Structure formats: structure tokens, C-alpha cells
C-alpha positions as CSV (number, residue, x, y, z in Angstrom):
1,X,0.0,0.0,0.0
2,X,1.1,3.5,-0.7
3,X,2.5,6.1,1.7
4,X,0.3,9.2,1.3
5,X,0.9,12.8,2.3
6,X,-2.4,14.7,2.6
7,X,-1.9,18.5,3.1
8,X,1.2,17.7,5.2
9,X,2.7,20.9,6.6
10,X,6.5,20.8,6.8
11,X,7.9,23.1,9.5
12,X,11.4,23.1,11.0
13,X,10.5,24.9,14.2
14,X,6.8,24.2,14.6
15,X,5.9,27.8,13.6
16,X,7.1,28.7,10.1
17,X,5.7,26.5,7.4
18,X,8.3,25.6,4.9
19,X,6.1,23.7,2.5
20,X,2.8,21.8,2.1
21,X,3.1,18.4,0.6
22,X,0.4,16.4,-1.2
23,X,1.9,13.3,-2.7
24,X,1.3,9.6,-2.9
25,X,4.6,7.6,-2.8
26,X,3.9,4.2,-4.4
27,X,5.5,1.0,-3.1
28,X,8.1,-0.7,-5.2
29,X,9.5,2.6,-6.5
30,X,12.6,4.7,-5.8
31,X,11.6,8.2,-4.7
32,X,14.0,11.1,-4.0
33,X,13.4,14.2,-2.0
34,X,15.4,17.2,-3.4
35,X,15.5,20.9,-2.7
36,X,17.8,23.8,-1.7
37,X,19.3,23.9,1.8
38,X,16.7,24.8,4.4
39,X,13.8,23.7,2.3
40,X,12.7,21.1,4.8
41,X,14.0,17.8,3.2
42,X,15.2,16.2,6.4
43,X,12.2,17.5,8.2
44,X,9.9,15.9,5.6
45,X,11.8,12.6,6.0
46,X,11.2,12.7,9.8
47,X,7.4,13.1,9.0
48,X,7.4,10.2,6.6
49,X,9.0,7.9,9.1
50,X,6.8,9.0,12.0
51,X,9.6,10.5,14.0
52,X,7.9,13.9,14.0
53,X,4.3,15.1,13.6
54,X,3.3,17.4,10.7
55,X,2.3,21.0,11.3
56,X,-0.9,20.1,9.5
57,X,-2.4,17.3,7.6
58,X,-1.4,13.7,8.0
59,X,0.8,10.9,6.6
60,X,-1.0,7.7,5.9
61,X,0.4,4.2,5.5
62,X,-2.0,1.6,4.3
63,X,-4.7,4.3,4.7
64,X,-3.9,4.6,8.4
65,X,-2.1,7.4,10.2
66,X,1.5,6.6,11.2
67,X,0.5,7.3,14.8
68,X,-1.8,4.3,14.6
69,X,1.2,1.9,14.4
70,X,3.4,1.0,17.3
71,X,7.2,1.5,17.1
72,X,7.6,-2.3,17.0
73,X,5.2,-2.7,14.1
74,X,6.9,0.1,12.1
75,X,10.3,-1.4,12.7
76,X,9.3,-4.6,10.9
77,X,8.2,-2.8,7.7
78,X,10.5,0.1,7.5
79,X,14.1,1.0,8.2
80,X,15.7,4.4,8.5
81,X,19.2,5.6,7.9
82,X,19.7,9.1,9.2
83,X,22.3,11.7,8.2
84,X,24.1,11.3,11.6
85,X,24.1,7.8,13.0
86,X,26.7,8.0,15.7
87,X,27.4,4.8,17.7
88,X,27.9,5.6,21.4
89,X,29.8,2.3,22.2
90,X,32.7,0.4,20.7
91,X,30.7,-1.9,18.5
92,X,32.2,-4.0,15.8
93,X,30.9,-3.4,12.3
94,X,29.2,-6.8,12.4
95,X,27.4,-6.0,15.6
96,X,26.1,-2.7,14.2
97,X,24.7,-4.5,11.1
98,X,23.2,-7.2,13.5
99,X,21.2,-4.4,15.2
100,X,19.1,-4.3,12.0
101,X,17.8,-7.7,12.8
102,X,16.7,-6.7,16.4
103,X,13.0,-6.0,15.4
104,X,12.8,-9.6,14.0
105,X,14.3,-11.3,17.1
106,X,11.0,-13.1,17.9
107,X,10.7,-14.5,14.4
108,X,14.3,-15.0,13.2
109,X,15.1,-16.5,9.9
110,X,17.0,-19.8,9.6
111,X,20.2,-18.0,8.6
112,X,20.4,-14.7,10.5
113,X,24.3,-14.7,10.5
114,X,24.3,-15.4,6.8
115,X,21.9,-12.6,6.2
116,X,24.1,-10.1,8.1
117,X,27.1,-11.2,6.0
118,X,25.1,-10.7,2.8
119,X,24.1,-7.2,3.8
120,X,27.8,-6.3,4.5
121,X,28.9,-7.8,1.2
122,X,26.2,-5.9,-0.7
123,X,27.5,-2.6,0.7
124,X,31.1,-3.6,0.4
125,X,32.0,-3.5,4.1
126,X,32.4,-7.3,4.7
127,X,36.2,-6.8,5.0
128,X,35.5,-4.4,7.9
129,X,33.3,-6.8,9.9
130,X,35.7,-7.1,12.9
131,X,36.7,-3.5,12.9
132,X,35.6,-1.1,15.7
133,X,33.0,1.2,14.0
134,X,34.5,4.3,15.6
135,X,37.7,3.8,13.7
136,X,36.1,4.0,10.3
137,X,36.0,6.9,7.8
138,X,32.8,8.8,7.3
139,X,32.1,6.9,4.0
140,X,32.7,3.6,5.6
141,X,30.4,4.4,8.5
142,X,27.7,5.4,6.0
143,X,28.0,2.1,4.2
144,X,27.8,0.2,7.5
145,X,24.6,2.0,8.4
146,X,23.2,1.2,5.0
147,X,24.0,-2.5,5.6
148,X,22.2,-2.3,9.0
149,X,19.1,-0.7,7.3
150,X,19.1,-3.2,4.5
151,X,19.4,-6.1,7.0
152,X,16.3,-4.8,8.7
153,X,14.1,-5.1,5.6
154,X,16.0,-7.9,3.9
155,X,13.2,-10.5,3.5
156,X,9.7,-10.0,2.1
157,X,7.0,-10.0,4.7
158,X,5.0,-13.2,5.0
159,X,1.8,-11.1,5.1
160,X,2.7,-9.4,1.8
161,X,3.2,-5.9,3.5
162,X,5.4,-3.6,1.6
163,X,8.9,-2.8,2.9
164,X,10.1,0.8,3.1
165,X,13.7,2.0,3.3
166,X,14.2,5.7,4.2
167,X,17.7,7.3,3.7
168,X,18.6,10.8,4.6
169,X,21.5,11.8,2.3
170,X,22.9,8.3,1.9
171,X,25.6,9.5,-0.6
172,X,26.8,12.6,1.3
173,X,29.9,11.1,2.8
174,X,30.8,8.9,-0.1
175,X,33.3,9.3,-2.9
176,X,32.1,9.3,-6.5
177,X,32.6,5.6,-7.1
178,X,30.8,4.6,-3.9
179,X,28.0,7.1,-4.6
180,X,27.2,5.2,-7.8
181,X,27.7,1.8,-6.2
182,X,25.2,2.6,-3.5
183,X,22.7,4.1,-6.0
184,X,23.0,1.0,-8.2
185,X,22.4,-1.2,-5.2
186,X,19.3,0.7,-4.2
187,X,18.1,0.6,-7.8
188,X,18.5,-3.2,-7.9
189,X,16.6,-3.7,-4.7
190,X,13.7,-1.7,-6.0
191,X,13.7,-3.5,-9.4
192,X,14.4,-7.0,-8.2
193,X,13.2,-7.2,-4.6
194,X,10.3,-4.8,-4.7
195,X,11.7,-2.6,-2.0
196,X,10.3,0.9,-1.6
197,X,13.1,3.4,-1.2
198,X,12.8,7.1,-0.3
199,X,16.0,9.1,-0.1
200,X,17.0,12.7,0.4
201,X,19.5,13.6,-2.3
202,X,21.4,16.8,-3.4
203,X,22.7,15.6,-6.7
204,X,20.2,16.1,-9.5
205,X,22.1,14.0,-11.9
206,X,22.2,11.0,-9.5
207,X,18.4,11.3,-9.3
208,X,18.0,11.4,-13.1
209,X,20.1,8.3,-13.5
210,X,18.6,6.1,-10.8
211,X,15.3,7.4,-9.3
212,X,11.7,6.8,-10.5
213,X,10.0,9.8,-8.8
214,X,11.1,13.0,-7.2
215,X,9.5,15.3,-4.7
216,X,11.1,18.8,-4.9
217,X,10.6,21.2,-2.1
218,X,10.6,24.8,-3.1
219,X,9.7,27.3,-0.4
220,X,6.0,26.8,0.2
221,X,5.5,24.5,-2.8
222,X,6.2,20.8,-3.5
223,X,6.7,19.4,-7.0
224,X,6.0,15.7,-7.3
225,X,6.1,13.3,-10.2
226,X,8.3,11.2,-12.5
227,X,11.9,12.2,-12.3
228,X,12.4,13.2,-15.9
229,X,9.2,15.2,-16.0
230,X,9.8,17.2,-12.8
231,X,13.6,17.8,-13.1
232,X,13.4,20.1,-16.1
233,X,15.9,22.9,-16.8
234,X,13.1,25.3,-15.9
235,X,12.6,23.6,-12.5
236,X,16.4,23.8,-11.8
237,X,16.3,27.5,-12.7
238,X,13.3,28.4,-10.6
239,X,14.1,26.2,-7.5
240,X,17.9,26.4,-7.4
241,X,18.6,29.5,-9.5
242,X,21.1,27.8,-11.7
243,X,21.4,27.7,-15.5
244,X,21.8,24.2,-17.0
245,X,22.1,22.5,-20.3
246,X,20.6,19.0,-20.8
247,X,22.9,16.4,-22.5
248,X,22.5,12.7,-23.0
249,X,25.2,10.4,-21.5
250,X,26.6,7.5,-23.5
251,X,23.8,5.2,-22.2
252,X,21.1,7.6,-23.1
253,X,20.4,9.0,-19.7
254,X,19.6,12.7,-19.5
255,X,22.1,14.7,-17.4
256,X,22.7,18.4,-16.8
257,X,25.7,20.5,-17.3
258,X,25.6,23.6,-15.0
259,X,26.9,27.0,-16.0
């Protein structure tokens, strides 16, 4: 079932409304939230995950407000990777990824350890499994947190419920190669595994290459729709104030060159 925003008021301080969002995020698609700094992207993400209440309107999952679900229920159908995911103790990388399986401790799979290993391999951190997470670089820590989140929603639900993965700037700490590796991984999970992914991004060209739908926050407005329809040169000029020229990459994907 879809995740629906109905007249959702996005506010950073509970007073000033940054945007109103009316959008239906369909399951099994890759959706990106974009916009200038201060537009409310991370705030909207916290509303979609139920960590914060909207200034107005409501967010509905399966036609029920998020507040109708317990934290335990939500943890079995959605995982969240925040911008800052500091680990307070000296956990090993493997132990951090294992935390993603905690919501499923009463109904574990037959191969929990193997699942954790697969998640680390998918995000290219398996070689760090026995390292203390506090000794890692920013990019390595980000990939470990992605492995934890993937482990949380790794298997399809027996009741057929959709699985949602929410990522707040998952590529921010990554070098260019790992940015594309992570985006390809998420694209594969959407296409092959039916995972529903929602990510805050800053890079328009990454969105054009990998994402199905975009929700662009622009002051008090929110533009939502298929990526290649919403991210036009006119939108880039009006939202970000930049001039751009559309070009096609070698594999036919539209990208922008910025003046």
C-alpha cells in the first residue's frame, strides 16, 4: 500500500511553514526528495518515518495514520538511515549490522548470520566486519549504516506488506565511485526485490540516473512526479537559481551541465 501525504505541513521549528506536501509515494519505486538547503528535506523525511508530527495534515500508510502503528510494528516494515548515526559504544561493524535484525528477534530467519554477512557484502563492508566502527572513515560508517538498514528489511513479509527504506542523504559522505555503487544497489533492490526506497539527495544527476519519482521542495511548494518530468531545466532555474544544459550520456540518460 502507498505512503500518502495529505496536506502535510512541513515546519522546521513548529511555527514557520516551509512547504505543504500532497503526494502519494507508491511502493516498489525509488523516490528522491530534493530541494535547496533549508527547504525542509530532512524534516519531511522525519514526518514520513513518523519521528515527527506534521504541522498540519497527515501521513497515511495503508490508509492509516502513522501514529496508529506502534514502534515495534513500524520497525518490521521500514528501516531508517539518518544523516548522523553516531554509535555511542565500541561496537564492531558486524554488531552494528546485526542491530538491523533486532526487530525480528521473535521471528528470526533460519540464517540470521548469513543474512548479516550478505548485507555487509552488498554494501562492500564485509572486510571491515571485525573493525571497531568508531575507527572507520565517514564513508565507511555510512555504508555500514546502510547495511544495517538493508538487513532490517531484507526479507519479504509473510503477510505481503510492503517494505520501506528511508535514507537521509545516503551519498553525502561517499566518494564518487561509492555514490554510484550505493545508488545502483538501491536501484537493484527496487527493481528485483520490490523494496520501496525514499532518499534525500542533493545531486540532480544522480536522481536522473537512478530514481523513479522526485519530490522537490521549493519554499511553500512541493513538486512531485516522475523524475524526468519534474527535473526540467526550468525547474532547476526556478528552484535552485542555476542555469543548465541537458545532455545525453553514452547510455542515453539525460544529465545536466551547469553554468
